[in-house]
FINU-874446 format. One record per atom (N, C-alpha, C): residue in one letter; z, y, x. Coordinates in steps of 0.05 Angstrom, whole numbers, plus 5000, padded with zeros to 4 digits. Each point is the difference from the previous one (the first is absolute). Layout:
<rs>
AZYX;...
</rs>
This chain:
<rs>
X580292276379;X498050065020;X497450104987;X499250235007;X497650114989;X497649945018;X497749934989;X497749975017;X499250275011;X498550005022;X499350245014;X498850214981;X498349924982;X498650194982;X501950144981;X502549904997;X501950124982;X502150175014;X499950015027;X501950155015;X499150295003;X502050175001;X499450285006;X499450025030;X498950225009;X499450035029;X502549975017;X502250124991;X502549985015;X501049715001;X499849864977;X500949725000;X498249835018;X497450054999;X498249845017;X500650055030;X500650245007;X500750065028;X502649855008;X501950004982;X502549865006;X499649705004;X498349894982;X499449715002;X498649945026;X498150175007;X498549975026;X501950015024;X501950194999;X501950035022;X501849755001;X500949904977;X501749765000;X498449765011;X497549984991;X498449775010;X499550015030;X499650245010;X499650035029;X502549955016;X502350084989;X502549975013;X501349734998;X499249854980;X501349744995;X497949794991;X499449825017;X498149784992;X501249834977;X502649985000;X501349854979;X499650134972;X500150275000;X499550144975;X497149964992;X498250025018;X497149964994;X499649724988;X501249805012;X499749734990;X501349974972;X502450114997;X501349984974;X498450144979;X498950235006;X498450154980;X497549844993;X498849895020;X497649844995;X500549764982;X502249865006;X500849774983;X500750094972;X501450234998;X500750104973;X497650084984;X498150135013;X497550084986;X498449764992;X499949795017;X498549764992;X501449864977;X502649995000;X501549884978;X499550144974;X500050275001;X499450164977;X497149944990;X498249985019;X497249944993;X499749734986;X501649805008;X499949744987;X500750024971;X502150154994;X500850044972;X498050164985;X499050215012;X498050174986;X497549854994;X499149835018;X497549854996;X500449764983;X502549934995;X500749764984;X498749755012;X500049985027;X498949775014;X502149855016;X501249804988;X502149855015;X498949835023;X497449975002;X498849855022;X500650125027;X500450265001;X500650145025;X502949985008;X501749904982;X502950005005;X500849815023;X498749775002;X500849815022;X499550125027;X497750135004;X499550125026;X501950245005;X500850144979;X501950225003;X502749895009;X500849794987;X502649885007;X500049905029;X497849875008;X499849915028;X500250245020;X498550214994;X500150245017;X502850135000;X501350004977;X502750124998;X502049845016;X499949734998;X501849835015;X499650035030;X497550035008;X499550025029;X500150295010;X500850194983;X500050285007;X502250075020;X502249855000;X502350075017;X501950204987;X499350104977;X501850194985;X501949834983;X502550015006;X501949824988;X500150024970;X500150254990;X500250044971;X497549904986;X497750065011;X497549914988;X499849705001;X500849875022;X500049715002;X501749884978;X502450114997;X501849894979;X498850034972;X498850234995;X498750054974;X497849804995;X498449955021;X497749814997;X501049724995;X502249925014;X501149734995;X501049974972;X501350214990;X501049984972;X497749994981;X497950155004;X497649984983;X498849715001;X500049895024;X498849735003;X501649794985;X502650044998;X501749804985;X499349984971;X499150224988;X499350004972;X497150104996;X498349875015;X497250095001;X498650004973;X500649794983;X498749994974;X500750254983;X502650075000;X500850234984;X498850265011;X499750025026;X498850245012;X497050024992;X498749775002;X497149994992;X499750084971;X501849904983;X499950084971;X500450304997;X501950115015;X500550294998;X497550165009;X498649895019;X497650145009;X497749984979;X499649764989;X497849954982;X500450104972;X502449974990;X500550054971;X501050284996;X499450114977;X500950274994;X502750004985;X501149774995;X502549994986;X502350095018;X502150114986;X502350095015;X502549964983;X502249945013;X502549984986;X501750255002;X498650225006;X501450265004;X501550094976;X498949974976;X501350084975;X502649844996;X499949745004;X502449844997;X502150075021;X499250045025;X501950075021;X501250284994;X498550184989;X501050264994;X502149994978;X499649834980;X502049974978;X502549875011;X499749805017;X502349865012;X501650205016;X498750175016;X501350205016;X501550194982;X498850094978;X501350194982;X502549874988;X499849754991;X502349874988;X502349965021;X499349925024;X502149965020;X501350275007;X498550215002;X501150275006;X502050084978;X499249964975;X501850064977;X502549835002;X499749755005;X502349825001;X501950085023;X499050075023;X501750085022;X501450264995;X498650184986;X501350264994;X502349974981;X499849804983;X502149974979;X502149795007;X499649875023;X501849785007;X502950095000;X501749864985;X502950064999;X500750244983;X498150134987;X500550244985;X499849964970;X498649804992;X499549974971;X499949704993;X500349944975;X499949734991;X497249914994;X499749754992;X497449884994;X498450154978;X501450114981;X498650144978;X498550245010;X501350165016;X498650245011;X497849925019;X500549805017;X497949915018;X497649904985;X500449854978;X497849904984;X498550234987;X501550204990;X498850234987;X498250165020;X500950015025;X498450155020;X497649855010;X500149734999;X497849845011;X497949934980;X500749984974;X498049944980;X498650254991;X497449984994;X498650244990;X501350114975;X499750264995;X501350134978;X499349884973;X497549934996;X499249884974;X501549754994;X500549835020;X501549754995;X502950064993;X501250215012;X502850064994;X500350084971;X498150134988;X500250084972;X499949774981;X498649795007;X499749774982;X502349805002;X501750025021;X502249825003;X502650144995;X501449934979;X502650124994;X502149925021;X501950185005;X502149945019;X502149814990;
</rs>
């Protein structure tokens, strides 16, 4: 979701038409923009009121999302406040799982190990 200042004229017109034609869309966009603002401002203090508004919104998907956030509120607040991310670790795990799935049933453990370990490590370990 782009804020209004980042939309092209055509996109802004489409958003306006959707908002006029669907109050649910207007509410969903408003909640989405507020949620984005909470993360950008790094202020978890606004999260409780956002969750309350989302649960009372009547939008089933948004209500479900808000309830899931509320279940692990400490982790969500940490994600808002802290700049740390596990993105690098998750990316490596995804890469390894993709390689493993691509080779499943096609090669033995030696080839799998050779593909998963960095090249420098393969040179130092004799077969």
